[in-house]
Backbone bond lengths (Angstrom), bond angles and torsions (degrees), N, CA, C in turn:
res aa  C-N    CA-C-N  psi(-1)  N-CA   C-N-CA  omega(-1)  CA-C   N-CA-C  phi
1 M - - - 1.463 - - 1.529 109.88 -
2 Q 1.348 116.42 132.39 1.457 120.84 -178.75 1.528 111.18 -66.45
3 K 1.334 114.34 144.36 1.454 120.19 173.86 1.528 109.67 -71.56
4 T 1.311 114.72 162.37 1.456 121.14 168.91 1.530 109.04 -64.21
5 T 1.315 116.42 150.06 1.456 122.40 172.65 1.521 108.71 -121.15
6 I 1.329 116.65 130.44 1.468 121.21 178.70 1.518 108.70 -124.85
7 L 1.333 115.09 125.77 1.458 122.56 174.06 1.524 108.42 -107.27
8 F 1.309 116.24 131.38 1.465 121.71 -177.92 1.525 110.73 -109.80
9 D 1.313 116.11 135.18 1.452 120.49 161.71 1.534 107.11 -70.71
10 L 1.323 117.23 169.60 1.466 119.45 -176.57 1.534 111.60 -109.26
11 D 1.331 117.89 -75.11 1.469 120.54 -178.24 1.520 111.10 -62.56
12 G 1.325 115.92 125.81 1.459 120.84 177.77 1.510 113.74 84.87
13 T 1.333 116.59 -8.89 1.461 121.55 179.14 1.519 110.52 -113.38
14 L 1.333 116.61 -54.23 1.467 121.34 176.71 1.522 112.44 -105.77
15 I 1.328 116.75 -34.02 1.465 119.89 -174.75 1.524 111.42 -127.48
16 D 1.325 114.80 158.93 1.464 122.40 170.92 1.521 107.16 -118.44
17 S 1.319 115.52 102.56 1.465 120.18 177.24 1.524 110.66 -113.86
18 T 1.338 115.64 27.35 1.465 120.65 -177.23 1.520 111.93 -56.19
19 E 1.322 117.05 -45.36 1.461 120.01 -178.01 1.532 110.80 -60.05
20 A 1.331 116.25 -44.37 1.465 120.30 -179.60 1.526 111.28 -67.19
21 I 1.317 117.34 -39.43 1.466 121.06 179.50 1.527 110.58 -64.64
22 L 1.327 116.52 -48.21 1.465 119.66 -179.55 1.523 111.24 -60.67
23 E 1.331 116.31 -43.32 1.462 119.72 179.35 1.526 110.80 -64.26
24 G 1.324 116.74 -40.63 1.462 120.16 178.47 1.521 112.22 -61.20
25 F 1.324 117.08 -41.54 1.461 120.33 178.10 1.524 111.66 -67.99
26 R 1.326 116.56 -41.26 1.463 118.63 178.35 1.528 110.63 -59.55
27 V 1.328 116.08 -45.64 1.467 120.41 -179.81 1.527 110.66 -62.56
28 A 1.318 117.44 -41.97 1.462 120.53 -179.34 1.524 111.45 -62.13
29 F 1.320 116.50 -46.08 1.471 119.44 179.80 1.524 111.05 -66.77
30 E 1.332 116.86 -41.14 1.462 120.16 -179.91 1.522 111.75 -66.53
31 T 1.330 116.82 -31.92 1.467 120.81 178.44 1.521 111.48 -57.94
32 F 1.325 116.09 -34.11 1.472 120.59 -177.49 1.530 112.10 -108.87
33 D 1.350 115.39 20.65 1.470 121.78 177.10 1.524 112.47 52.70
34 S 1.330 115.55 38.93 1.464 121.14 178.43 1.527 109.45 -100.88
35 P 1.335 117.25 150.88 1.471 119.74 175.54 1.525 110.39 -60.25
36 V 1.307 116.57 132.94 1.466 120.76 -178.56 1.524 109.66 -83.79
37 P 1.333 118.48 124.64 1.471 120.29 177.64 1.530 111.09 -63.71
38 S 1.316 115.79 163.11 1.461 120.19 177.52 1.526 110.30 -68.45
39 D 1.323 115.42 156.65 1.465 119.89 177.05 1.523 110.94 -56.78
40 E 1.328 115.92 -40.09 1.470 119.26 -177.72 1.524 111.04 -65.88
41 A 1.332 116.96 -37.41 1.467 119.83 178.62 1.519 110.51 -64.78
42 I 1.336 116.76 -40.80 1.467 120.37 178.98 1.526 110.23 -66.75
43 K 1.332 116.65 -47.62 1.470 120.47 -177.52 1.521 111.88 -61.44
44 S 1.318 117.04 -31.83 1.474 119.51 -178.75 1.521 112.14 -67.44
45 E 1.331 117.14 -15.49 1.466 121.05 -178.65 1.525 113.35 -102.92
46 I 1.328 117.69 -6.54 1.460 120.20 -178.23 1.530 110.03 -61.68
47 G 1.313 114.62 133.55 1.467 121.11 -174.53 1.511 110.73 115.92
48 H 1.353 115.65 -28.11 1.460 120.40 172.81 1.530 108.92 -81.06
49 T 1.322 116.24 167.86 1.455 119.20 175.94 1.527 109.49 -67.44
50 L 1.327 116.40 157.31 1.462 120.25 177.21 1.524 111.25 -57.73
51 E 1.327 116.27 -41.07 1.459 120.19 -179.57 1.532 110.76 -58.47
52 N 1.320 116.13 -47.62 1.461 119.84 -179.01 1.526 111.72 -69.74
53 M 1.325 116.58 -33.91 1.462 119.36 177.56 1.530 110.69 -61.96
54 F 1.328 116.90 -47.95 1.458 119.34 -179.74 1.526 111.40 -65.01
55 L 1.328 117.43 -38.84 1.461 119.79 176.94 1.521 111.27 -60.57
56 T 1.317 116.08 -47.39 1.467 120.43 -178.94 1.523 110.97 -64.37
57 L 1.322 116.45 -31.36 1.467 120.75 -179.23 1.520 113.07 -85.40
58 G 1.336 116.32 9.11 1.455 119.59 168.86 1.509 117.45 104.10
59 V 1.330 118.47 3.86 1.468 120.99 178.68 1.527 109.10 -80.14
60 S 1.333 116.68 133.95 1.461 120.10 179.22 1.521 110.23 -68.24
61 I 1.307 115.27 151.62 1.466 119.88 -172.12 1.525 112.37 -60.33
62 E 1.322 117.14 -31.48 1.467 119.06 -178.59 1.529 112.19 -75.28
63 K 1.326 117.18 -13.21 1.465 120.36 -179.46 1.529 112.95 -108.00
64 V 1.324 116.95 -0.64 1.464 120.59 -175.74 1.522 111.62 -62.66
65 D 1.315 117.90 -47.81 1.466 120.30 -176.65 1.527 111.60 -58.93
66 A 1.319 116.93 -39.36 1.466 120.33 179.31 1.524 111.09 -66.71
67 H 1.313 116.90 -39.37 1.471 120.69 177.72 1.529 110.42 -66.28
68 V 1.329 116.85 -42.50 1.465 120.55 178.59 1.524 110.01 -60.86
69 H 1.323 116.48 -42.60 1.467 120.41 179.79 1.529 110.79 -62.49
70 A 1.326 117.02 -44.71 1.464 120.34 179.23 1.528 110.78 -62.14
71 Y 1.313 115.78 -41.87 1.466 120.42 177.26 1.519 110.86 -59.40
72 K 1.320 116.93 -49.79 1.468 120.81 -175.56 1.525 111.84 -64.40
73 M 1.326 116.74 -38.60 1.458 119.22 -179.10 1.526 111.38 -63.06
74 H 1.323 116.32 -35.27 1.467 119.04 178.00 1.522 111.30 -80.66
75 Y 1.325 116.42 -42.10 1.467 120.94 -176.35 1.518 111.22 -60.70
76 R 1.319 117.35 -39.33 1.455 120.25 -176.90 1.531 111.64 -63.22
77 V 1.327 116.67 -26.11 1.467 121.44 -178.96 1.528 111.51 -80.03
78 I 1.332 116.26 -36.78 1.470 119.93 -170.85 1.523 114.24 -105.07
79 S 1.326 117.91 -9.73 1.469 119.95 -167.32 1.523 113.51 -60.49
80 C 1.322 118.36 -45.78 1.468 119.49 -177.98 1.526 111.22 -66.20
81 Q 1.314 115.69 -38.99 1.465 120.60 -178.75 1.522 111.92 -67.61
82 K 1.329 116.94 -33.49 1.467 120.59 -170.99 1.523 112.91 -114.64
83 T 1.323 116.12 28.86 1.465 121.40 175.49 1.515 108.88 -127.43
84 V 1.323 115.85 137.81 1.471 120.70 179.30 1.520 109.12 -129.26
85 L 1.326 115.16 156.38 1.457 120.14 172.93 1.517 109.74 -74.15
86 L 1.313 116.07 142.36 1.462 120.35 175.00 1.531 110.78 -75.06
87 K 1.309 115.14 162.66 1.467 121.40 179.87 1.526 110.79 -53.88
88 G 1.320 115.80 126.63 1.453 121.29 175.65 1.509 115.10 79.43
89 A 1.343 118.00 0.21 1.467 119.78 -173.82 1.525 112.27 -66.33
90 R 1.325 117.24 -48.03 1.462 119.27 -179.36 1.527 110.61 -61.61
91 E 1.317 115.95 -45.35 1.462 120.35 179.93 1.528 110.77 -62.65
92 A 1.328 116.24 -36.51 1.465 120.27 -179.94 1.519 111.52 -64.79
93 V 1.325 116.54 -44.88 1.461 120.37 -178.63 1.524 110.71 -66.27
94 V 1.327 116.18 -43.72 1.472 119.89 179.43 1.522 110.38 -62.53
95 E 1.319 116.83 -45.45 1.467 120.46 -179.70 1.526 110.66 -64.55
96 A 1.329 117.24 -43.42 1.463 120.84 -179.18 1.522 111.28 -62.82
97 S 1.327 116.78 -35.04 1.465 120.22 -177.91 1.524 112.44 -65.57
98 K 1.332 116.78 -17.23 1.461 120.73 -178.89 1.530 112.59 -76.77
99 F 1.347 116.47 -21.71 1.468 118.01 -176.17 1.528 113.85 -134.73
100 A 1.350 117.15 1.88 1.463 118.65 -174.06 1.528 111.96 -142.27
101 N 1.336 115.05 156.03 1.456 121.79 165.40 1.526 106.99 -80.27
102 L 1.331 117.60 138.66 1.460 120.10 -173.13 1.520 112.55 -120.68
103 G 1.331 115.05 144.21 1.449 121.41 174.02 1.511 110.79 -145.94
104 V 1.318 116.51 164.61 1.460 123.35 175.12 1.517 108.03 -118.15
105 V 1.329 116.33 132.74 1.461 122.16 175.99 1.527 107.14 -128.31
106 T 1.320 116.86 112.75 1.458 121.21 -172.40 1.525 111.25 -139.62
107 T 1.331 116.42 155.18 1.462 120.15 171.54 1.523 110.65 -88.05
108 K 1.316 116.81 -3.87 1.454 122.07 174.61 1.535 108.93 -69.47
109 T 1.319 117.31 155.47 1.459 120.35 175.75 1.525 109.46 -59.84
110 G 1.315 116.81 127.73 1.458 120.83 -176.26 1.515 112.97 -60.65
111 E 1.337 116.78 -37.37 1.467 120.68 -179.65 1.518 110.94 -59.31
112 Y 1.343 116.49 -47.36 1.461 120.01 -178.53 1.528 111.24 -71.77
113 S 1.316 116.03 -33.30 1.464 120.23 178.12 1.522 110.77 -62.74
114 T 1.324 116.15 -42.80 1.463 120.85 178.46 1.518 110.88 -63.64
115 I 1.330 116.75 -43.46 1.471 120.70 178.20 1.523 110.86 -59.45
116 L 1.325 116.55 -44.42 1.470 120.54 179.88 1.525 111.41 -62.23
117 L 1.334 116.28 -46.85 1.462 119.51 -177.40 1.526 111.71 -68.33
118 E 1.320 116.89 -33.27 1.466 119.46 174.56 1.526 110.60 -67.94
119 H 1.322 116.80 -40.19 1.469 121.97 177.20 1.529 110.39 -59.16
120 M 1.330 116.28 -36.27 1.460 121.43 -178.41 1.524 112.58 -90.76
121 D 1.323 116.61 4.34 1.460 123.10 178.41 1.532 111.89 60.36
122 L 1.332 115.89 39.76 1.463 120.69 178.74 1.527 113.35 -117.94
123 M 1.316 117.53 -17.00 1.463 119.62 -174.31 1.525 111.56 -60.21
124 K 1.321 117.24 -29.25 1.467 121.26 -177.09 1.529 112.71 -63.34
125 Y 1.324 117.72 -16.09 1.464 120.63 -179.19 1.533 112.62 -87.38
126 F 1.340 117.24 -12.11 1.457 120.45 -173.33 1.528 111.29 -105.36
127 D 1.328 115.61 135.32 1.461 121.79 179.54 1.516 112.61 -89.23
128 V 1.338 117.33 -16.85 1.457 120.94 -179.21 1.524 108.81 -154.76
129 L 1.329 115.47 147.28 1.471 121.30 173.27 1.520 107.31 -137.61
130 I 1.328 115.75 120.33 1.458 122.33 178.20 1.526 108.55 -109.48
131 G 1.333 115.39 116.69 1.465 121.26 178.81 1.514 111.49 -111.08
132 R 1.331 114.70 -174.37 1.470 119.93 -174.84 1.522 112.60 -58.56
133 E 1.343 116.58 -38.83 1.462 119.21 -174.64 1.528 113.18 -75.93
134 H 1.319 116.74 -6.33 1.461 119.92 -177.03 1.526 113.75 -92.85
135 V 1.333 116.75 -6.09 1.467 119.55 -175.46 1.529 110.98 -133.60
136 T 1.311 114.81 158.67 1.469 120.69 172.15 1.513 110.24 -85.61
137 H 1.331 115.32 -40.75 1.466 120.91 -176.18 1.529 109.38 -116.79
138 P 1.333 118.49 107.61 1.466 120.87 -179.76 1.532 111.96 -75.56
139 K 1.333 115.77 172.25 1.464 119.72 174.04 1.530 109.14 -52.13
140 P 1.344 117.92 141.01 1.466 129.86 15.39 1.528 115.91 -85.67
141 H 1.314 118.25 7.19 1.463 120.11 175.57 1.525 109.58 -62.60
142 K 1.305 116.10 156.49 1.472 120.99 -179.27 1.522 113.31 -76.57
143 E 1.336 117.69 -16.33 1.461 120.48 -171.31 1.534 113.95 -55.04
144 P 1.344 120.48 -46.44 1.469 118.50 -177.37 1.527 113.35 -60.11
145 I 1.329 116.69 -40.40 1.459 119.53 -179.87 1.527 110.78 -69.81
146 L 1.310 116.99 -44.74 1.466 119.40 -179.90 1.519 111.13 -63.72
147 K 1.334 117.12 -35.71 1.459 119.87 178.68 1.519 110.78 -67.01
148 A 1.327 116.95 -38.29 1.463 120.14 176.14 1.518 110.74 -63.98
149 L 1.320 116.41 -42.15 1.461 120.18 -176.38 1.527 112.17 -68.54
150 L 1.326 117.28 -25.48 1.462 119.96 175.93 1.530 111.91 -60.29
151 K 1.335 115.45 -25.84 1.463 120.70 -176.19 1.521 112.65 -100.36
152 L 1.331 116.94 4.57 1.458 121.38 -177.77 1.518 110.81 -127.80
153 E 1.305 116.67 140.77 1.459 118.99 166.99 1.522 106.91 -69.40
154 H 1.328 115.95 130.12 1.461 116.79 -174.61 1.523 111.28 -155.64
155 D 1.304 113.91 157.30 1.453 124.22 170.73 1.526 104.84 -119.80
156 K 1.333 118.07 117.18 1.463 119.92 -173.92 1.526 112.84 -59.06
157 T 1.325 116.97 -27.11 1.465 119.28 179.35 1.520 111.43 -72.49
158 K 1.338 116.68 -12.08 1.462 121.02 179.33 1.526 110.83 -125.44
159 T 1.332 115.28 30.99 1.464 121.11 178.42 1.522 109.70 -112.21
160 W 1.336 115.70 133.38 1.456 122.59 -174.53 1.519 110.62 -131.03
161 M 1.311 114.68 147.40 1.471 122.04 170.48 1.518 108.02 -116.51
162 I 1.334 116.95 128.03 1.467 121.76 175.42 1.516 108.40 -108.53
163 G 1.338 116.62 126.10 1.455 119.67 179.83 1.509 112.42 -155.60
164 D 1.322 115.10 169.25 1.471 120.23 -174.09 1.520 113.24 -109.46
165 T 1.336 118.41 2.29 1.465 120.07 179.46 1.526 110.29 -131.95
166 P 1.333 116.82 159.84 1.466 119.87 176.73 1.525 112.42 -58.56
167 M 1.333 117.97 -26.99 1.464 119.68 178.80 1.522 111.40 -62.99
168 D 1.333 117.21 -37.66 1.463 120.84 176.68 1.526 110.58 -64.62
169 I 1.321 114.59 -46.18 1.462 120.63 -176.64 1.530 110.77 -67.23
170 D 1.336 116.14 -42.58 1.463 120.38 -179.70 1.528 111.01 -67.13
171 S 1.326 116.96 -35.68 1.461 120.23 176.31 1.523 110.58 -62.14
172 A 1.328 116.29 -42.40 1.467 120.85 177.32 1.525 110.48 -60.73
173 Y 1.324 115.91 -47.15 1.471 120.01 179.74 1.529 110.66 -59.89
174 N 1.324 115.95 -44.95 1.471 120.06 -178.50 1.524 111.98 -65.56
175 A 1.346 116.38 -27.91 1.466 120.76 179.63 1.527 112.39 -89.52
176 G 1.324 117.14 -5.10 1.453 120.47 178.07 1.517 114.35 79.18
177 V 1.346 116.92 28.84 1.466 120.23 177.00 1.524 109.40 -122.20
178 K 1.321 115.89 168.88 1.454 121.46 -176.84 1.524 111.12 -84.68
179 S 1.325 116.36 165.65 1.458 119.35 -174.49 1.518 112.01 -143.65
180 V 1.334 113.84 156.11 1.462 122.31 171.92 1.517 107.54 -136.46
181 G 1.319 116.74 131.30 1.455 121.16 176.07 1.518 110.70 -97.10
182 V 1.321 116.16 147.39 1.464 121.52 175.66 1.523 109.58 -124.41
183 T 1.314 116.13 144.05 1.467 121.40 -176.43 1.522 111.92 -96.48
184 S 1.319 116.86 17.18 1.465 121.54 -179.10 1.521 112.59 -82.69
185 G 1.341 117.12 -4.58 1.452 120.01 -172.54 1.508 114.69 -117.57
186 Y 1.336 116.15 -121.78 1.455 120.88 -164.03 1.520 115.14 -110.63
187 A 1.315 118.63 4.16 1.465 120.89 176.42 1.525 109.29 -125.13
188 S 1.304 116.11 145.68 1.458 121.16 -179.14 1.528 110.76 -78.39
189 R 1.319 115.47 163.61 1.461 120.98 175.41 1.529 110.41 -57.02
190 E 1.333 116.65 -40.92 1.456 120.65 -177.50 1.528 111.14 -62.51
191 V 1.317 116.41 -38.81 1.465 120.21 178.51 1.525 110.49 -70.01
192 L 1.324 116.71 -44.01 1.468 120.62 -178.93 1.527 111.64 -65.18
193 E 1.320 116.93 -33.85 1.463 120.83 -177.95 1.525 112.37 -62.26
194 K 1.326 116.80 -20.02 1.462 120.04 177.77 1.533 111.50 -74.14
195 S 1.352 116.41 -15.34 1.455 120.47 -175.43 1.521 114.35 -114.04
196 T 1.333 117.57 -28.20 1.470 120.05 -178.32 1.527 110.65 -152.29
197 P 1.336 117.54 145.62 1.466 119.94 174.93 1.528 112.25 -82.40
198 N 1.326 116.50 -12.06 1.467 120.89 -175.19 1.521 109.95 -95.30
199 I 1.310 116.84 99.27 1.466 120.85 -175.58 1.523 109.30 -133.57
200 Y 1.335 114.90 131.23 1.464 120.62 -179.15 1.520 110.12 -133.85
201 E 1.330 115.13 163.01 1.464 120.99 -174.94 1.514 112.03 -69.92
202 N 1.326 116.85 -34.76 1.464 119.44 -177.48 1.520 110.42 -149.40
203 V 1.318 115.29 173.89 1.461 120.64 -172.36 1.525 112.60 -71.31
204 L 1.327 118.13 -27.91 1.462 119.76 177.22 1.523 110.57 -66.56
205 D 1.331 116.49 -43.44 1.463 119.67 176.14 1.532 110.66 -61.96
206 A 1.323 116.43 -37.33 1.466 120.46 179.31 1.522 111.08 -64.86
207 V 1.329 116.69 -43.45 1.469 120.69 179.02 1.518 111.08 -63.21
208 N 1.316 117.03 -41.94 1.467 120.22 178.89 1.522 111.36 -65.08
209 F 1.330 117.11 -36.63 1.465 120.58 175.19 1.528 110.58 -61.90
210 I 1.336 116.69 -44.93 1.465 120.47 179.63 1.520 110.69 -63.57
211 K 1.320 116.29 -43.55 1.463 120.20 179.64 1.524 110.78 -57.86
212 N 1.311 116.92 -46.96 1.461 120.75 -179.44 1.524 111.44 -68.07
213 S 1.319 116.97 -37.50 1.467 120.80 -179.88 1.511 111.39 -64.36
214 D 1.328 116.97 -45.70 1.459 119.37 -177.10 1.526 111.99 -76.42
215 E 1.327 118.45 -25.37 1.470 120.68 172.72 1.519 109.66 -67.24
216 N 1.330 116.47 -39.84 1.472 120.34 177.81 1.513 110.75 -68.25
217 Y 1.348 116.26 -33.20 1.466 121.27 -179.42 1.533 111.16 -63.48
218 K 1.357 115.79 -34.09 1.458 120.40 179.54 1.520 110.94 -61.00
């Protein structure tokens, strides 16, 4: 019988890198003498690709790549220092590894995501990590999840995506797998409820829900 498979989003699900993200955006805008958006405006876009975030925040399309580059050059320096694990995240990953195959599916750059997870001594639990540079179509498209599943033994009836935004949940739906939303990140319970009935306060509660669900399924 196939094991459960759990795919985790990163920002707002396992980690809180809000401080590093906000600082990276401020530096990028200041580099080009552009007005810096409010913290709330930036946070409302977290979960989208960097390209789309800068576009939504008012950067012209011909200047997006330069802004993304400036952001990445600063973020890579500060990310480990200014990122923390969310409540229950370490325990969730360790517990999930006991009964499931694990992967990470994020719109964050995969290279930096791997560095962060290695810094936090968590990368060893994951069999695959799919980041922005690994796909043509990021979440909410199904491609990131399907690409992760290509590298994992899995049973789709026992495959779950845990995330904190509707994009995570919609990606799961589009890929034909189940989902759990968590309110530890950037979307409210009310917003998540429009996409999934399975909503928990943090990722540890989500993992325990999946464990109990798939045990009952047996």
